[in-house]
C-alpha positions in Angstrom: 117.9 101.0 46.5 115.0 98.2 46.8 113.3 98.9 50.1 111.4 95.5 50.7 113.0 92.0 50.9 112.6 89.9 47.7 111.0 87.3 49.4 109.0 89.0 52.2 106.0 87.7 51.3 107.2 84.2 52.0 108.2 85.1 55.5 105.0 87.8 56.5 102.6 85.7 59.0 99.2 85.8 58.3 97.3 88.5 60.6 95.0 85.3 61.7 98.4 83.8 63.0 99.4 87.1 65.3 98.3 87.7 68.6 95.0 89.4 69.5 95.9 92.9 70.5 92.4 94.6 71.4 89.4 96.7 70.5 90.9 99.7 70.0 93.8 98.3 67.4 90.7 96.2 65.5 89.2 99.7 65.0 92.4 101.5 64.0 92.9 98.4 61.4 89.2 98.7 60.3 89.7 102.1 59.4 93.3 101.7 57.4 91.7 98.7 55.8 89.1 101.1 54.0 91.7 103.8 53.3 94.9 102.0 52.2 94.6 100.6 48.3 95.0 97.1 47.7 95.9 97.8 43.5 99.7 99.6 44.2 102.1 97.1 44.1 104.6 97.8 46.6 107.4 96.3 44.4 106.5 98.8 41.8 109.8 99.8 40.4 108.1 103.3 40.0 107.1 103.4 43.4 110.4 102.1 45.0 112.6 104.5 42.6 110.4 107.8 43.7 110.8 106.3 47.3 114.4 106.4 46.8 114.7 109.8 45.6 112.6 111.1 48.2 114.7 109.9 50.8 117.4 111.8 49.3 115.8 114.7 48.7 114.5 115.1 52.6 117.7 113.7 54.1 119.7 116.6 52.1 117.3 119.6 52.7 116.9 118.0 56.8 120.6 117.8 57.3 121.5 121.5 55.9 118.9 122.8 58.1 120.5 120.8 61.0 124.1 122.0 60.0 123.1 125.6 60.7 121.5 124.7 64.6 124.0 122.0 65.5 126.3 124.7 67.3 123.7 126.0 69.4 122.3 122.6 70.2 125.7 120.9 70.9 126.6 124.1 73.0 123.7 123.4 75.1 124.1 119.4 75.5 127.8 119.8 76.4 127.1 122.7 79.1 124.0 120.6 80.3 125.9 117.3 80.8 129.1 115.9 80.4 129.4 113.7 77.3 129.8 114.0 73.7 127.0 115.5 71.6 126.4 112.5 69.2 125.1 109.0 70.6 125.3 105.9 68.4 124.1 102.0 68.8 124.4 99.0 66.7 120.8 98.5 65.2 119.5 95.7 63.1 118.1 96.4 59.6 116.8 94.9 56.9 117.1 91.2 56.7 119.5 90.1 53.8 119.6 86.4 54.9 123.5 86.6 55.3 125.9 86.1 58.0 127.6 89.1 59.4 130.3 88.3 61.5 131.1 91.3 64.6 129.3 92.7 67.6 126.3 94.8 68.7 125.9 96.8 71.3 124.2 93.8 73.2 126.2 91.0 72.5 130.0 91.1 72.4 130.9 88.4 69.9 130.7 86.6 66.6 126.9 86.3 65.5 124.4 85.4 62.9 122.6 88.4 62.6 118.5 88.4 61.8 119.0 91.4 59.8 122.1 93.7 58.6 123.6 95.9 61.6 124.4 99.2 61.1 125.3 102.5 63.5 122.1 104.9 64.2 123.1 108.2 65.2 121.4 110.3 67.7 121.7 113.5 69.7 122.9 112.7 72.9 120.0 113.4 75.3 120.6 111.1 78.7 123.7 110.9 80.6 126.8 109.1 79.5 126.2 106.2 82.6 122.5 105.3 81.5 122.8 102.0 80.7 125.6 100.8 83.2 123.1 98.3 84.7 122.5 97.0 81.2 120.1 97.5 78.1 116.6 99.8 79.1 114.1 100.8 77.2 112.9 104.5 77.8 110.0 105.2 80.4 107.5 108.0 81.2 109.9 110.2 83.3 112.6 108.7 82.7 115.4 110.2 85.4 118.6 109.0 82.7 116.9 112.0 80.7 118.9 115.0 80.9 117.3 118.4 80.4 118.4 119.6 77.4 117.7 115.8 76.3 113.8 115.8 77.4 113.5 119.3 74.9 115.8 117.2 72.2 113.4 114.3 72.8 110.3 116.1 73.1 110.6 117.9 69.5 112.2 115.2 67.8 115.5 116.6 67.3 117.5 114.2 68.9 116.4 111.6 65.7 117.3 114.3 63.1 121.3 112.8 62.4 119.5 109.4 61.4 118.5 111.6 58.1 122.4 110.6 57.5 121.6 106.9 58.2 118.6 107.1 55.4 121.1 109.0 53.0 123.5 106.2 53.5 120.9 103.6 52.4 120.9 102.1 55.8 117.4 103.7 56.5 114.2 105.0 54.8 112.0 107.8 55.9 108.9 105.5 56.2 109.1 101.6 57.9 109.5 100.0 60.5 111.8 101.4 63.9 114.8 99.4 64.4 115.8 97.8 67.4 119.0 96.7 69.1 120.0 93.1 68.7 119.6 92.0 72.3 115.7 93.1 72.1 115.2 91.7 68.6 116.5 88.3 70.2 114.2 88.9 73.2 110.9 89.8 71.1 111.8 86.8 68.3 111.4 84.3 71.3 108.2 85.8 72.7 106.4 87.4 69.6 105.5 85.1 66.9 106.4 86.3 63.4 108.6 89.0 65.2 111.3 88.7 62.3 108.6 89.9 59.5 109.6 93.3 60.7 112.7 93.1 59.1 111.6 92.6 55.2 112.0 96.1 55.0 114.2 98.8 55.7 114.3 100.7 58.7 112.6 104.1 58.8 112.6 107.4 61.0 108.6 107.3 60.8 106.5 104.7 60.4 102.8 103.1 60.8 103.5 101.8 63.9 105.6 104.8 65.6 102.7 107.2 65.0 100.3 104.7 66.5 102.0 102.9 69.0 104.8 105.2 70.6 107.3 103.2 72.9 107.3 99.7 73.7 105.9 99.7 77.4 104.9 95.8 77.3 104.9 92.4 75.2 101.1 93.9 74.5 102.8 97.2 72.6 105.7 95.2 70.9 102.9 93.0 69.3 100.7 96.0 68.4 103.7 97.1 66.8 104.4 93.9 64.9 100.8 94.1 63.7 100.9 97.6 62.4 104.7 97.3 60.7 103.4 93.8 58.6 100.5 95.8 57.3 102.7 98.9 56.1 105.2 96.2 54.6 102.2 94.5 52.8 100.1 97.6 52.0 102.9 100.3 51.6 101.6 103.1 49.2 101.7 106.4 48.6 98.0 107.1 50.0 99.6 105.4 52.9 102.7 107.3 53.1 101.1 110.7 53.4 98.8 109.1 55.8 102.0 108.9 58.2 103.7 111.8 57.2 100.5 113.8 58.2 100.6 111.9 61.4 104.5 112.5 62.0 103.7 116.2 61.4 101.0 116.0 64.5 103.4 114.0 66.7 106.2 116.3 66.1 104.0 119.5 66.6 102.5 118.2 69.8 105.0 116.4 71.4 102.7 113.4 71.6 104.2 110.1 73.2 107.7 111.5 74.2 109.8 110.4 76.6 
C-alpha cells in the first residue's frame, strides 16, 4: 500500500506560498529542519513497505487488546447515555484523482470528492443529537460530550476503532488527520494549498495532531497545513519516531483533549 500520492510533488505548495503563522510556529519549524533528515526518499519501497508492515502489526495488537476491554467500555457508554456504542462518519482520504459518486455526512448528493471517501470509526463520546443544528467542531468544555465520552477523549480510547481503518488500508498510523467533506470544502476556499494534505493517507496521529491539537480558527488550520505538508515532504523514520514519542506524551498527559 503506497502511502503518498504519486504526484504529490506537483501539488504541494511551496512553504513561502503558505500563510504566515507566527514566531512560535517558526521556532518549531527551525527545530524540525535541524532534526528531520533530507536524504531519505519518502517514496523508498523499503520505507513504504515497512510502514505498511508496521501499520498491520500495530493495528492487530491494538485491536486485540481493545477487544478485551470493549465489553466494559460498551457497558459504560450505554449506561451513561442513550445511543450506539460506535459512531461513524464519512471522511475524505488520500487524493486518487478520480470521480466518486455517493454522499458524505455533510453533502447528501452526488459529488466529486477531492479525495477518497471512507467511513471512519470511533467510540461514541457525544450525545446522539450533538449535530442536530449542523456540523460543529468540538470546543473546550463542549456540553455535547457525555461523562464517559470525556474520559474516552481524555485517554484517546475513542480513537482506537480507527486501527480497523488502518488495517483496511484506508488510514495509516502517521499522517494528516482526515476531515469531513464540508470542512474540506470550507478550508479549500479559505486556506491556500489546503488540498495538499490529501496527498498522503490520513493518519491516527501525525505531526500536526501532536503540535496543533484541534482546529479553533483559520490560523490553527493554516498551522496544521504547514505541519502536514512538512511531514508529507520530509517523512522519515526519524520524524516518525519523534511523532510516536510525542503521541505517547499526549496520551499520558491528556494534553489537548476535548
